[in-house]
PQR file with spaces between the fields and no chain letter, atoms N, CA, C, O and H, PARSE charges and radii, in Angstrom:
ATOM       1  N    MET     1       1.228   -1.145    0.170 -0.4000 1.5000
ATOM       2  CA   MET     1      -0.569   -0.137   -0.106 -0.0000 2.0000
ATOM       3  C    MET     1       0.943    1.796   -0.510  0.5500 1.7000
ATOM       4  O    MET     1       2.172    1.856   -0.556 -0.5500 1.4000
ATOM       5  N    LEU     2       0.277    2.446   -0.614 -0.4000 1.5000
ATOM       6  CA   LEU     2       0.819    3.930    0.046 -0.0000 2.0000
ATOM       7  C    LEU     2       0.514    4.576   -0.364  0.5500 1.7000
ATOM       8  O    LEU     2       0.519    4.586   -1.595 -0.5500 1.4000
ATOM       9  H    LEU     2      -0.721    2.397   -0.577  0.4000 1.0000
ATOM      10  N    GLU     3      -0.034    5.711    0.449 -0.4000 1.5000
ATOM      11  CA   GLU     3       0.483    6.573    0.784 -0.0000 2.0000
ATOM      12  C    GLU     3       0.718    7.821    0.492  0.5500 1.7000
ATOM      13  O    GLU     3       1.662    8.034    1.253 -0.5500 1.4000
ATOM      14  H    GLU     3      -0.038    5.702    1.449  0.4000 1.0000
ATOM      15  N    GLY     4       0.478    9.116   -0.243 -0.4000 1.5000
ATOM      16  CA   GLY     4       1.045   10.501   -0.723 -0.0000 2.0000
ATOM      17  C    GLY     4       0.338   11.206   -0.399  0.5500 1.7000
ATOM      18  O    GLY     4      -0.378   11.207    0.603 -0.5500 1.4000
ATOM      19  H    GLY     4      -0.289    8.942   -0.861  0.4000 1.0000
ATOM      20  N    GLU     5       0.486   12.224   -1.567 -0.4000 1.5000
ATOM      21  CA   GLU     5       0.041   13.021   -2.900 -0.0000 2.0000
ATOM      22  C    GLU     5      -0.074   12.834   -3.801  0.5500 1.7000
ATOM      23  O    GLU     5       1.042   12.385   -4.062 -0.5500 1.4000
ATOM      24  H    GLU     5       1.067   12.223   -2.381  0.4000 1.0000
ATOM      25  N    ALA     6      -0.637   12.793   -4.729 -0.4000 1.5000
ATOM      26  CA   ALA     6      -1.144   13.166   -6.536 -0.0000 2.0000
ATOM      27  C    ALA     6      -1.675   14.575   -6.946  0.5500 1.7000
ATOM      28  O    ALA     6      -2.697   15.224   -6.726 -0.5500 1.4000
ATOM      29  H    ALA     6      -1.544   13.158   -4.517  0.4000 1.0000
ATOM      30  N    HIS     7      -0.506   14.754   -7.650 -0.4000 1.5000
ATOM      31  CA   HIS     7      -1.457   15.971   -8.449 -0.0000 2.0000
ATOM      32  C    HIS     7      -1.136   16.400   -9.647  0.5500 1.7000
ATOM      33  O    HIS     7      -0.083   16.275  -10.272 -0.5500 1.4000
ATOM      34  H    HIS     7       0.325   14.226   -7.830  0.4000 1.0000
ATOM      35  N    ARG     8      -2.223   16.967   -9.947 -0.4000 1.5000
ATOM      36  CA   ARG     8      -1.973   16.424  -11.934 -0.0000 2.0000
ATOM      37  C    ARG     8      -0.715   17.906  -12.956  0.5500 1.7000
ATOM      38  O    ARG     8      -0.467   19.106  -13.082 -0.5500 1.4000
ATOM      39  H    ARG     8      -3.079   17.068   -9.439  0.4000 1.0000
ATOM      40  N    THR     9      -0.501   17.041  -13.223 -0.4000 1.5000
ATOM      41  CA   THR     9       0.763   17.735  -13.832 -0.0000 2.0000
ATOM      42  C    THR     9       0.590   18.570  -15.117  0.5500 1.7000
ATOM      43  O    THR     9      -0.551   18.182  -15.371 -0.5500 1.4000
ATOM      44  H    THR     9      -0.703   16.067  -13.120  0.4000 1.0000
ATOM      45  N    THR    10       0.873   19.420  -16.104 -0.4000 1.5000
ATOM      46  CA   THR    10       0.731   20.141  -17.470 -0.0000 2.0000
ATOM      47  C    THR    10       1.592   20.520  -17.746  0.5500 1.7000
ATOM      48  O    THR    10       1.582   21.362  -18.644 -0.5500 1.4000
ATOM      49  H    THR    10       1.799   19.735  -15.897  0.4000 1.0000
ATOM      50  N    ASP    11       3.192   20.009  -16.963 -0.4000 1.5000
ATOM      51  CA   ASP    11       4.136   21.056  -17.773 -0.0000 2.0000
ATOM      52  C    ASP    11       4.197   20.117  -19.172  0.5500 1.7000
ATOM      53  O    ASP    11       3.641   19.035  -19.361 -0.5500 1.4000
ATOM      54  H    ASP    11       3.200   19.325  -16.233  0.4000 1.0000
ATOM      55  N    VAL    12       5.202   21.017  -20.245 -0.4000 1.5000
ATOM      56  CA   VAL    12       4.913   20.352  -21.166 -0.0000 2.0000
ATOM      57  C    VAL    12       5.697   19.472  -21.540  0.5500 1.7000
ATOM      58  O    VAL    12       5.296   18.679  -22.392 -0.5500 1.4000
ATOM      59  H    VAL    12       5.653   21.896  -20.092  0.4000 1.0000
ATOM      60  N    GLY    13       7.074   19.350  -21.002 -0.4000 1.5000
ATOM      61  CA   GLY    13       8.478   19.305  -21.126 -0.0000 2.0000
ATOM      62  C    GLY    13       8.422   17.719  -20.859  0.5500 1.7000
ATOM      63  O    GLY    13       9.054   16.794  -21.369 -0.5500 1.4000
ATOM      64  H    GLY    13       7.400   19.994  -20.310  0.4000 1.0000
ATOM      65  N    GLU    14       6.966   17.775  -19.404 -0.4000 1.5000
ATOM      66  CA   GLU    14       6.561   16.536  -18.578 -0.0000 2.0000
ATOM      67  C    GLU    14       6.907   15.550  -18.893  0.5500 1.7000
ATOM      68  O    GLU    14       7.743   14.673  -18.672 -0.5500 1.4000
ATOM      69  H    GLU    14       6.453   18.527  -18.990  0.4000 1.0000
ATOM      70  N    LEU    15       5.298   16.092  -20.072 -0.4000 1.5000
ATOM      71  CA   LEU    15       4.205   14.957  -21.115 -0.0000 2.0000
ATOM      72  C    LEU    15       4.739   15.029  -22.123  0.5500 1.7000
ATOM      73  O    LEU    15       4.615   14.009  -22.802 -0.5500 1.4000
ATOM      74  H    LEU    15       4.619   16.804  -20.252  0.4000 1.0000
ATOM      75  N    ASP    16       5.560   16.152  -22.748 -0.4000 1.5000
ATOM      76  CA   ASP    16       6.398   15.529  -24.039 -0.0000 2.0000
ATOM      77  C    ASP    16       7.861   13.941  -23.483  0.5500 1.7000
ATOM      78  O    ASP    16       8.514   13.149  -24.163 -0.5500 1.4000
ATOM      79  H    ASP    16       5.661   16.980  -22.197  0.4000 1.0000
ATOM      80  N    GLN    17       7.784   14.118  -22.441 -0.4000 1.5000
ATOM      81  CA   GLN    17       8.937   13.018  -21.639 -0.0000 2.0000
ATOM      82  C    GLN    17       8.877   11.922  -21.749  0.5500 1.7000
ATOM      83  O    GLN    17       9.718   11.196  -22.278 -0.5500 1.4000
ATOM      84  H    GLN    17       7.253   14.761  -21.889  0.4000 1.0000
ATOM      85  N    VAL    18       6.961   11.341  -20.829 -0.4000 1.5000
ATOM      86  CA   VAL    18       6.315   10.440  -20.399 -0.0000 2.0000
ATOM      87  C    VAL    18       5.836    9.667  -22.172  0.5500 1.7000
ATOM      88  O    VAL    18       5.850    8.527  -22.635 -0.5500 1.4000
ATOM      89  H    VAL    18       6.278   11.930  -20.399  0.4000 1.0000
ATOM      90  N    THR    19       5.547   10.705  -22.569 -0.4000 1.5000
ATOM      91  CA   THR    19       4.325    9.717  -23.977 -0.0000 2.0000
ATOM      92  C    THR    19       5.898    9.377  -24.892  0.5500 1.7000
ATOM      93  O    THR    19       6.134    8.280  -25.399 -0.5500 1.4000
ATOM      94  H    THR    19       5.536   11.632  -22.193  0.4000 1.0000
ATOM      95  N    THR    20       6.622   10.289  -24.936 -0.4000 1.5000
ATOM      96  CA   THR    20       8.264    9.734  -25.216 -0.0000 2.0000
ATOM      97  C    THR    20       8.500    8.055  -24.449  0.5500 1.7000
ATOM      98  O    THR    20       7.862    7.157  -24.998 -0.5500 1.4000
ATOM      99  H    THR    20       6.430   11.180  -24.525  0.4000 1.0000
ATOM     100  N    LEU    21       8.828    7.906  -23.996 -0.4000 1.5000
ATOM     101  CA   LEU    21       8.612    6.962  -22.812 -0.0000 2.0000
ATOM     102  C    LEU    21       7.704    5.929  -22.629  0.5500 1.7000
ATOM     103  O    LEU    21       7.966    4.863  -22.071 -0.5500 1.4000
ATOM     104  H    LEU    21       9.347    8.635  -23.550  0.4000 1.0000
ATOM     105  N    PHE    22       6.186    6.384  -23.302 -0.4000 1.5000
ATOM     106  CA   PHE    22       5.398    5.061  -23.283 -0.0000 2.0000
ATOM     107  C    PHE    22       5.502    4.724  -25.405  0.5500 1.7000
ATOM     108  O    PHE    22       5.466    3.528  -25.693 -0.5500 1.4000
ATOM     109  H    PHE    22       5.973    7.249  -23.755  0.4000 1.0000
ATOM     110  N    ARG    23       5.603    5.630  -26.518 -0.4000 1.5000
ATOM     111  CA   ARG    23       6.354    5.066  -27.149 -0.0000 2.0000
ATOM     112  C    ARG    23       7.652    4.054  -27.772  0.5500 1.7000
ATOM     113  O    ARG    23       7.910    3.307  -28.715 -0.5500 1.4000
ATOM     114  H    ARG    23       5.632    6.602  -26.284  0.4000 1.0000
ATOM     115  N    ASP    24       8.260    4.634  -26.481 -0.4000 1.5000
ATOM     116  CA   ASP    24       9.260    3.888  -26.921 -0.0000 2.0000
ATOM     117  C    ASP    24       9.367    2.074  -26.317  0.5500 1.7000
ATOM     118  O    ASP    24      10.091    1.095  -26.498 -0.5500 1.4000
ATOM     119  H    ASP    24       8.050    5.240  -25.714  0.4000 1.0000
ATOM     120  N    SER    25       8.132    2.453  -25.520 -0.4000 1.5000
ATOM     121  CA   SER    25       7.325    0.331  -25.206 -0.0000 2.0000
ATOM     122  C    SER    25       6.729    0.417  -25.823  0.5500 1.7000
ATOM     123  O    SER    25       5.827   -0.353  -25.491 -0.5500 1.4000
ATOM     124  H    SER    25       7.543    3.248  -25.373  0.4000 1.0000
ATOM     125  N    GLY    26       6.296    1.200  -27.286 -0.4000 1.5000
ATOM     126  CA   GLY    26       5.686    0.402  -27.752 -0.0000 2.0000
ATOM     127  C    GLY    26       3.728    0.901  -28.215  0.5500 1.7000
ATOM     128  O    GLY    26       3.006    0.758  -29.202 -0.5500 1.4000
ATOM     129  H    GLY    26       7.029    1.825  -27.556  0.4000 1.0000
ATOM     130  N    TRP    27       3.528    1.746  -26.280 -0.4000 1.5000
ATOM     131  CA   TRP    27       2.188    2.246  -26.969 -0.0000 2.0000
ATOM     132  C    TRP    27       2.149    3.751  -27.660  0.5500 1.7000
ATOM     133  O    TRP    27       2.453    4.751  -27.009 -0.5500 1.4000
ATOM     134  H    TRP    27       4.114    1.862  -25.478  0.4000 1.0000
ATOM     135  N    PRO    28       1.664    3.816  -29.313 -0.5600 1.5000
ATOM     136  CA   PRO    28       1.542    5.316  -29.595  0.2800 2.0000
ATOM     137  C    PRO    28       1.141    6.681  -28.858  0.5500 1.7000
ATOM     138  O    PRO    28       0.436    7.397  -29.569 -0.5500 1.4000
ATOM     139  N    ALA    29       1.432    7.199  -27.595 -0.4000 1.5000
ATOM     140  CA   ALA    29       0.766    7.853  -26.891 -0.0000 2.0000
ATOM     141  C    ALA    29       1.298    9.140  -27.487  0.5500 1.7000
ATOM     142  O    ALA    29       2.294    9.110  -28.211 -0.5500 1.4000
ATOM     143  H    ALA    29       2.005    6.618  -27.017  0.4000 1.0000
ATOM     144  N    GLU    30       0.670   10.264  -27.207 -0.4000 1.5000
ATOM     145  CA   GLU    30       1.156   11.908  -27.792 -0.0000 2.0000
ATOM     146  C    GLU    30       0.442   12.612  -26.860  0.5500 1.7000
ATOM     147  O    GLU    30      -0.678   12.558  -26.352 -0.5500 1.4000
ATOM     148  H    GLU    30      -0.139   10.288  -26.619  0.4000 1.0000
ATOM     149  N    ARG    31       1.739   13.502  -26.763 -0.4000 1.5000
ATOM     150  CA   ARG    31       0.516   14.774  -26.401 -0.0000 2.0000
ATOM     151  C    ARG    31      -0.249   15.692  -27.255  0.5500 1.7000
ATOM     152  O    ARG    31      -0.124   16.226  -28.358 -0.5500 1.4000
ATOM     153  H    ARG    31       2.650   13.546  -27.175  0.4000 1.0000
ATOM     154  N    ASP    32      -1.217   15.648  -26.144 -0.4000 1.5000
ATOM     155  CA   ASP    32      -2.439   16.993  -26.264 -0.0000 2.0000
ATOM     156  C    ASP    32      -2.504   17.826  -26.075  0.5500 1.7000
ATOM     157  O    ASP    32      -2.823   17.699  -24.892 -0.5500 1.4000
ATOM     158  H    ASP    32      -1.318   15.215  -25.249  0.4000 1.0000
ATOM     159  N    GLY    33      -2.450   19.984  -26.413 -0.4000 1.5000
ATOM     160  CA   GLY    33      -2.735   20.378  -25.442 -0.0000 2.0000
ATOM     161  C    GLY    33      -1.378   19.261  -23.045  0.5500 1.7000
ATOM     162  O    GLY    33      -0.369   18.865  -22.461 -0.5500 1.4000
ATOM     163  H    GLY    33      -2.191   20.087  -27.374  0.4000 1.0000
ATOM     164  N    ASP    34      -2.573   19.497  -23.091 -0.4000 1.5000
ATOM     165  CA   ASP    34      -1.910   18.814  -21.078 -0.0000 2.0000
ATOM     166  C    ASP    34      -2.441   18.113  -21.003  0.5500 1.7000
ATOM     167  O    ASP    34      -3.013   17.906  -19.933 -0.5500 1.4000
ATOM     168  H    ASP    34      -3.392   19.819  -23.565  0.4000 1.0000
ATOM     169  N    ALA    35      -2.566   17.494  -21.807 -0.4000 1.5000
ATOM     170  CA   ALA    35      -3.186   15.531  -21.655 -0.0000 2.0000
ATOM     171  C    ALA    35      -2.704   14.536  -22.413  0.5500 1.7000
ATOM     172  O    ALA    35      -1.709   14.765  -23.100 -0.5500 1.4000
ATOM     173  H    ALA    35      -2.102   17.663  -22.676  0.4000 1.0000
ATOM     174  N    VAL    36      -3.239   13.411  -22.429 -0.4000 1.5000
ATOM     175  CA   VAL    36      -2.412   12.129  -23.429 -0.0000 2.0000
ATOM     176  C    VAL    36      -3.241   11.717  -24.098  0.5500 1.7000
ATOM     177  O    VAL    36      -4.325   11.499  -23.557 -0.5500 1.4000
ATOM     178  H    VAL    36      -4.047   13.224  -21.871  0.4000 1.0000
ATOM     179  N    THR    37      -3.083   11.437  -25.546 -0.4000 1.5000
ATOM     180  CA   THR    37      -4.372   10.840  -25.888 -0.0000 2.0000
ATOM     181  C    THR    37      -3.449    9.438  -26.541  0.5500 1.7000
ATOM     182  O    THR    37      -2.295    9.183  -26.195 -0.5500 1.4000
ATOM     183  H    THR    37      -2.202   11.614  -25.985  0.4000 1.0000
ATOM     184  N    ALA    38      -4.382    8.497  -27.713 -0.4000 1.5000
ATOM     185  CA   ALA    38      -3.526    7.799  -28.413 -0.0000 2.0000
ATOM     186  C    ALA    38      -4.404    6.595  -28.581  0.5500 1.7000
ATOM     187  O    ALA    38      -5.198    6.244  -27.708 -0.5500 1.4000
ATOM     188  H    ALA    38      -5.319    8.704  -27.994  0.4000 1.0000
ATOM     189  N    PRO    39      -4.225    5.896  -29.858 -0.5600 1.5000
ATOM     190  CA   PRO    39      -5.766    6.189  -30.404  0.2800 2.0000
ATOM     191  C    PRO    39      -6.229    4.690  -30.408  0.5500 1.7000
ATOM     192  O    PRO    39      -6.818    3.993  -31.235 -0.5500 1.4000
ATOM     193  N    TYR    40      -5.793    4.507  -29.319 -0.4000 1.5000
ATOM     194  CA   TYR    40      -6.601    2.573  -28.294 -0.0000 2.0000
ATOM     195  C    TYR    40      -5.176    2.791  -26.852  0.5500 1.7000
ATOM     196  O    TYR    40      -4.002    3.138  -26.722 -0.5500 1.4000
ATOM     197  H    TYR    40      -5.316    5.073  -28.648  0.4000 1.0000
ATOM     198  N    SER    41      -6.936    2.053  -25.667 -0.4000 1.5000
ATOM     199  CA   SER    41      -5.697    2.664  -24.683 -0.0000 2.0000
ATOM     200  C    SER    41      -6.528    0.894  -24.027  0.5500 1.7000
ATOM     201  O    SER    41      -7.106    0.095  -24.764 -0.5500 1.4000
ATOM     202  H    SER    41      -7.889    1.771  -25.773  0.4000 1.0000
ATOM     203  N    ALA    42      -6.312    0.727  -22.456 -0.4000 1.5000
ATOM     204  CA   ALA    42      -7.321   -0.460  -21.863 -0.0000 2.0000
ATOM     205  C    ALA    42      -8.699    0.368  -22.009  0.5500 1.7000
ATOM     206  O    ALA    42      -8.951    1.562  -22.169 -0.5500 1.4000
ATOM     207  H    ALA    42      -5.843    1.376  -21.857  0.4000 1.0000
ATOM     208  N    GLN    43      -9.610   -0.998  -21.862 -0.4000 1.5000
ATOM     209  CA   GLN    43     -11.147   -0.280  -21.217 -0.0000 2.0000
ATOM     210  C    GLN    43     -11.165    0.969  -20.488  0.5500 1.7000
ATOM     211  O    GLN    43     -11.499    2.150  -20.582 -0.5500 1.4000
ATOM     212  H    GLN    43      -9.405   -1.968  -21.733  0.4000 1.0000
ATOM     213  N    SER    44     -10.580    0.021  -19.628 -0.4000 1.5000
ATOM     214  CA   SER    44     -11.564    0.598  -18.145 -0.0000 2.0000
ATOM     215  C    SER    44     -10.799    2.125  -18.289  0.5500 1.7000
ATOM     216  O    SER    44     -11.609    3.051  -18.243 -0.5500 1.4000
ATOM     217  H    SER    44     -10.309   -0.938  -19.552  0.4000 1.0000
ATOM     218  N    ALA    45      -9.391    2.529  -18.453 -0.4000 1.5000
ATOM     219  CA   ALA    45      -8.425    3.565  -18.467 -0.0000 2.0000
ATOM     220  C    ALA    45     -10.083    4.797  -19.260  0.5500 1.7000
ATOM     221  O    ALA    45     -10.180    6.011  -19.079 -0.5500 1.4000
ATOM     222  H    ALA    45      -8.734    1.776  -18.490  0.4000 1.0000
ATOM     223  N    GLY    46     -10.779    4.181  -19.818 -0.4000 1.5000
ATOM     224  CA   GLY    46     -11.945    5.305  -21.024 -0.0000 2.0000
ATOM     225  C    GLY    46     -11.185    6.115  -22.032  0.5500 1.7000
ATOM     226  O    GLY    46     -10.087    5.980  -22.571 -0.5500 1.4000
ATOM     227  H    GLY    46     -10.700    3.195  -19.965  0.4000 1.0000
ATOM     228  N    PRO    47     -12.157    7.010  -22.101 -0.5600 1.5000
ATOM     229  CA   PRO    47     -11.995    6.963  -23.673  0.2800 2.0000
ATOM     230  C    PRO    47     -10.728    8.699  -23.301  0.5500 1.7000
ATOM     231  O    PRO    47     -10.292    8.948  -22.177 -0.5500 1.4000
ATOM     232  N    PRO    48     -10.501    9.369  -24.267 -0.5600 1.5000
ATOM     233  CA   PRO    48      -8.740   10.188  -24.269  0.2800 2.0000
ATOM     234  C    PRO    48      -9.850   11.401  -24.595  0.5500 1.7000
ATOM     235  O    PRO    48     -10.841   11.464  -25.323 -0.5500 1.4000
ATOM     236  N    PRO    49      -9.184   12.322  -23.695 -0.5600 1.5000
ATOM     237  CA   PRO    49      -7.798   12.394  -23.001  0.2800 2.0000
ATOM     238  C    PRO    49      -7.530   11.724  -21.988  0.5500 1.7000
ATOM     239  O    PRO    49      -8.385   11.370  -21.176 -0.5500 1.4000
ATOM     240  N    TRP    50      -6.222   11.446  -21.898 -0.4000 1.5000
ATOM     241  CA   TRP    50      -6.349   11.084  -20.654 -0.0000 2.0000
ATOM     242  C    TRP    50      -4.743   12.222  -19.462  0.5500 1.7000
ATOM     243  O    TRP    50      -3.552   12.281  -19.771 -0.5500 1.4000
ATOM     244  H    TRP    50      -5.528   11.733  -22.558  0.4000 1.0000
ATOM     245  N    TYR    51      -5.548   13.016  -17.984 -0.4000 1.5000
ATOM     246  CA   TYR    51      -4.124   13.510  -17.361 -0.0000 2.0000
ATOM     247  C    TYR    51      -3.288   12.459  -16.849  0.5500 1.7000
ATOM     248  O    TYR    51      -3.669   11.351  -16.470 -0.5500 1.4000
ATOM     249  H    TYR    51      -6.515   12.968  -17.733  0.4000 1.0000
ATOM     250  N    LEU    52      -1.739   13.047  -16.878 -0.4000 1.5000
ATOM     251  CA   LEU    52      -0.782   12.776  -16.211 -0.0000 2.0000
ATOM     252  C    LEU    52      -0.874   13.349  -15.019  0.5500 1.7000
ATOM     253  O    LEU    52      -1.098   14.556  -14.928 -0.5500 1.4000
ATOM     254  H    LEU    52      -1.429   13.947  -17.186  0.4000 1.0000
ATOM     255  N    TYR    53      -0.665   12.326  -13.627 -0.4000 1.5000
ATOM     256  CA   TYR    53      -0.235   13.130  -12.442 -0.0000 2.0000
ATOM     257  C    TYR    53       0.374   12.381  -12.243  0.5500 1.7000
ATOM     258  O    TYR    53       0.607   11.253  -12.678 -0.5500 1.4000
ATOM     259  H    TYR    53      -0.483   11.346  -13.701  0.4000 1.0000
ATOM     260  N    ARG    54       1.051   13.677  -10.727 -0.4000 1.5000
ATOM     261  CA   ARG    54       2.877   12.503   -9.862 -0.0000 2.0000
ATOM     262  C    ARG    54       1.902   12.444   -9.012  0.5500 1.7000
ATOM     263  O    ARG    54       0.808   12.975   -8.821 -0.5500 1.4000
ATOM     264  H    ARG    54       0.861   14.593  -10.374  0.4000 1.0000
ATOM     265  N    PHE    55       2.770   11.438   -8.419 -0.4000 1.5000
ATOM     266  CA   PHE    55       2.730   11.172   -7.246 -0.0000 2.0000
ATOM     267  C    PHE    55       3.770   10.875   -6.193  0.5500 1.7000
ATOM     268  O    PHE    55       4.697   10.066   -6.229 -0.5500 1.4000
ATOM     269  H    PHE    55       3.658   11.006   -8.575  0.4000 1.0000
ATOM     270  N    ALA    56       3.295   11.957   -4.980 -0.4000 1.5000
ATOM     271  CA   ALA    56       5.142   11.747   -4.286 -0.0000 2.0000
ATOM     272  C    ALA    56       4.239   10.962   -3.272  0.5500 1.7000
ATOM     273  O    ALA    56       3.187   11.494   -2.916 -0.5500 1.4000
ATOM     274  H    ALA    56       2.542   12.614   -4.951  0.4000 1.0000
ATOM     275  N    VAL    57       4.692    9.350   -2.639 -0.4000 1.5000
ATOM     276  CA   VAL    57       4.982    9.008   -1.655 -0.0000 2.0000
ATOM     277  C    VAL    57       5.844    9.054   -0.591  0.5500 1.7000
ATOM     278  O    VAL    57       7.062    9.222   -0.657 -0.5500 1.4000
ATOM     279  H    VAL    57       5.547    8.918   -2.928  0.4000 1.0000
ATOM     280  N    ARG    58       5.011    8.862    0.637 -0.4000 1.5000
ATOM     281  CA   ARG    58       4.818    9.654    2.135 -0.0000 2.0000
ATOM     282  C    ARG    58       5.248    7.646    2.929  0.5500 1.7000
ATOM     283  O    ARG    58       6.124    7.429    3.766 -0.5500 1.4000
ATOM     284  H    ARG    58       4.022    8.725    0.691  0.4000 1.0000
ATOM     285  N    THR    59       4.680    6.986    2.547 -0.4000 1.5000
ATOM     286  CA   THR    59       5.122    6.330    3.550 -0.0000 2.0000
ATOM     287  C    THR    59       4.469    4.737    2.708  0.5500 1.7000
ATOM     288  O    THR    59       3.461    4.930    2.029 -0.5500 1.4000
ATOM     289  H    THR    59       3.969    7.163    1.867  0.4000 1.0000
ATOM     290  N    ALA    60       4.850    3.688    2.737 -0.4000 1.5000
ATOM     291  CA   ALA    60       4.738    2.016    1.653 -0.0000 2.0000
ATOM     292  C    ALA    60       4.313    0.939    3.249  0.5500 1.7000
ATOM     293  O    ALA    60       5.001    0.806    4.260 -0.5500 1.4000
ATOM     294  H    ALA    60       5.669    3.531    3.289  0.4000 1.0000
ATOM     295  N    VAL    61       3.241    0.457    2.994 -0.4000 1.5000
ATOM     296  CA   VAL    61       3.735   -0.812    3.776 -0.0000 2.0000
ATOM     297  C    VAL    61       3.576   -1.940    2.524  0.5500 1.7000
ATOM     298  O    VAL    61       2.945   -1.820    1.474 -0.5500 1.4000
ATOM     299  H    VAL    61       2.682    0.566    2.172  0.4000 1.0000
ATOM     300  N    GLY    62       4.304   -2.973    2.971 -0.4000 1.5000
ATOM     301  CA   GLY    62       4.967   -4.171    1.972 -0.0000 2.0000
ATOM     302  C    GLY    62       4.685   -5.192    3.350  0.5500 1.7000
ATOM     303  O    GLY    62       5.056   -5.053    4.515 -0.5500 1.4000
ATOM     304  H    GLY    62       4.816   -3.070    3.824  0.4000 1.0000
ATOM     305  N    VAL    63       3.618   -6.598    2.495 -0.4000 1.5000
ATOM     306  CA   VAL    63       3.320   -7.555    3.065 -0.0000 2.0000
ATOM     307  C    VAL    63       3.386   -9.005    2.263  0.5500 1.7000
ATOM     308  O    VAL    63       2.947   -9.267    1.143 -0.5500 1.4000
ATOM     309  H    VAL    63       3.316   -6.711    1.549  0.4000 1.0000
ATOM     310  N    ALA    64       4.151   -9.950    3.302 -0.4000 1.5000
ATOM     311  CA   ALA    64       4.550  -11.235    2.524 -0.0000 2.0000
ATOM     312  C    ALA    64       3.775  -11.799    2.532  0.5500 1.7000
ATOM     313  O    ALA    64       3.286  -12.106    3.620 -0.5500 1.4000
ATOM     314  H    ALA    64       4.508   -9.737    4.211  0.4000 1.0000
ATOM     315  N    LEU    65       3.047  -12.402    0.975 -0.4000 1.5000
ATOM     316  CA   LEU    65       2.280  -13.486    1.688 -0.0000 2.0000
ATOM     317  C    LEU    65       2.552  -15.505    1.744  0.5500 1.7000
ATOM     318  O    LEU    65       1.890  -16.542    1.783 -0.5500 1.4000
ATOM     319  H    LEU    65       3.444  -12.153    0.092  0.4000 1.0000
ATOM     320  N    THR    66       4.016  -15.017    1.711 -0.4000 1.5000
ATOM     321  CA   THR    66       4.772  -16.722    2.250 -0.0000 2.0000
ATOM     322  C    THR    66       5.285  -16.289    3.161  0.5500 1.7000
ATOM     323  O    THR    66       5.200  -15.122    3.543 -0.5500 1.4000
ATOM     324  H    THR    66       4.554  -14.175    1.679  0.4000 1.0000
ATOM     325  N    ALA    67       6.363  -17.819    4.026 -0.4000 1.5000
ATOM     326  CA   ALA    67       7.351  -17.813    4.315 -0.0000 2.0000
ATOM     327  C    ALA    67       7.682  -17.535    4.077  0.5500 1.7000
ATOM     328  O    ALA    67       8.125  -17.613    2.931 -0.5500 1.4000
ATOM     329  H    ALA    67       6.432  -18.767    3.715  0.4000 1.0000
ATOM     330  N    PRO    68       7.992  -16.453    5.366 -0.5600 1.5000
ATOM     331  CA   PRO    68       8.398  -16.595    7.012  0.2800 2.0000
ATOM     332  C    PRO    68       7.294  -15.196    6.708  0.5500 1.7000
ATOM     333  O    PRO    68       6.922  -15.021    7.869 -0.5500 1.4000
ATOM     334  N    HIS    69       6.751  -14.399    6.102 -0.4000 1.5000
ATOM     335  CA   HIS    69       5.497  -13.927    6.373 -0.0000 2.0000
ATOM     336  C    HIS    69       6.094  -12.609    6.937  0.5500 1.7000
ATOM     337  O    HIS    69       7.223  -12.140    6.791 -0.5500 1.4000
ATOM     338  H    HIS    69       7.053  -14.541    5.159  0.4000 1.0000
ATOM     339  N    GLY    70       5.174  -12.212    7.522 -0.4000 1.5000
ATOM     340  CA   GLY    70       5.964  -10.901    7.540 -0.0000 2.0000
ATOM     341  C    GLY    70       5.216   -9.036    7.295  0.5500 1.7000
ATOM     342  O    GLY    70       4.494   -8.873    6.311 -0.5500 1.4000
ATOM     343  H    GLY    70       4.257  -12.593    7.640  0.4000 1.0000
ATOM     344  N    ALA    71       5.364   -8.351    7.827 -0.4000 1.5000
ATOM     345  CA   ALA    71       5.048   -6.745    7.489 -0.0000 2.0000
ATOM     346  C    ALA    71       5.856   -6.031    6.955  0.5500 1.7000
ATOM     347  O    ALA    71       6.853   -6.732    7.129 -0.5500 1.4000
ATOM     348  H    ALA    71       5.950   -8.483    8.626  0.4000 1.0000
ATOM     349  N    THR    72       6.276   -5.000    6.330 -0.4000 1.5000
ATOM     350  CA   THR    72       7.520   -4.141    6.763 -0.0000 2.0000
ATOM     351  C    THR    72       6.262   -2.587    6.126  0.5500 1.7000
ATOM     352  O    THR    72       5.175   -2.325    5.611 -0.5500 1.4000
ATOM     353  H    THR    72       5.466   -4.430    6.188  0.4000 1.0000
ATOM     354  N    HIS    73       7.387   -2.081    6.635 -0.4000 1.5000
ATOM     355  CA   HIS    73       6.558   -0.210    6.753 -0.0000 2.0000
ATOM     356  C    HIS    73       7.266    0.668    6.203  0.5500 1.7000
ATOM     357  O    HIS    73       8.288    0.016    5.991 -0.5500 1.4000
ATOM     358  H    HIS    73       8.270   -2.293    7.054  0.4000 1.0000
ATOM     359  N    TRP    74       7.473    1.744    5.794 -0.4000 1.5000
ATOM     360  CA   TRP    74       8.727    2.823    5.441 -0.0000 2.0000
ATOM     361  C    TRP    74       7.756    3.824    5.561  0.5500 1.7000
ATOM     362  O    TRP    74       6.555    3.927    5.309 -0.5500 1.4000
ATOM     363  H    TRP    74       6.643    2.274    5.966  0.4000 1.0000
ATOM     364  N    ARG    75       8.651    4.537    6.027 -0.4000 1.5000
ATOM     365  CA   ARG    75       8.408    5.975    6.258 -0.0000 2.0000
ATOM     366  C    ARG    75       9.462    6.928    4.773  0.5500 1.7000
ATOM     367  O    ARG    75      10.620    6.516    4.708 -0.5500 1.4000
ATOM     368  H    ARG    75       9.626    4.453    6.232  0.4000 1.0000
ATOM     369  N    PHE    76       9.099    8.045    3.730 -0.4000 1.5000
ATOM     370  CA   PHE    76      10.199    8.965    2.986 -0.0000 2.0000
ATOM     371  C    PHE    76       9.435   10.253    3.571  0.5500 1.7000
ATOM     372  O    PHE    76       8.302   10.726    3.657 -0.5500 1.4000
ATOM     373  H    PHE    76       8.158    8.379    3.783  0.4000 1.0000
ATOM     374  N    ALA    77      10.842   10.537    3.939 -0.4000 1.5000
ATOM     375  CA   ALA    77      11.012   11.871    3.897 -0.0000 2.0000
ATOM     376  C    ALA    77      10.826   13.559    3.400  0.5500 1.7000
ATOM     377  O    ALA    77      11.473   14.443    3.962 -0.5500 1.4000
ATOM     378  H    ALA    77      11.762   10.153    3.870  0.4000 1.0000
């Protein structure tokens, strides 16, 4: 589980950088103004445009599902 804050980014440079990474991995995404578009996506994503968010993690919890089991909690400054 992750806890933190998400904020929408409209920075053109950041959007171009992310859509370039998407294209390099095989998804033909493009920046359209302050959003991302593509000719297709997962049905659960809904229709374009899609907006980019930056997520700043404050805490994380990991739980082991197999032996020896246990949980770990991290805090990030």
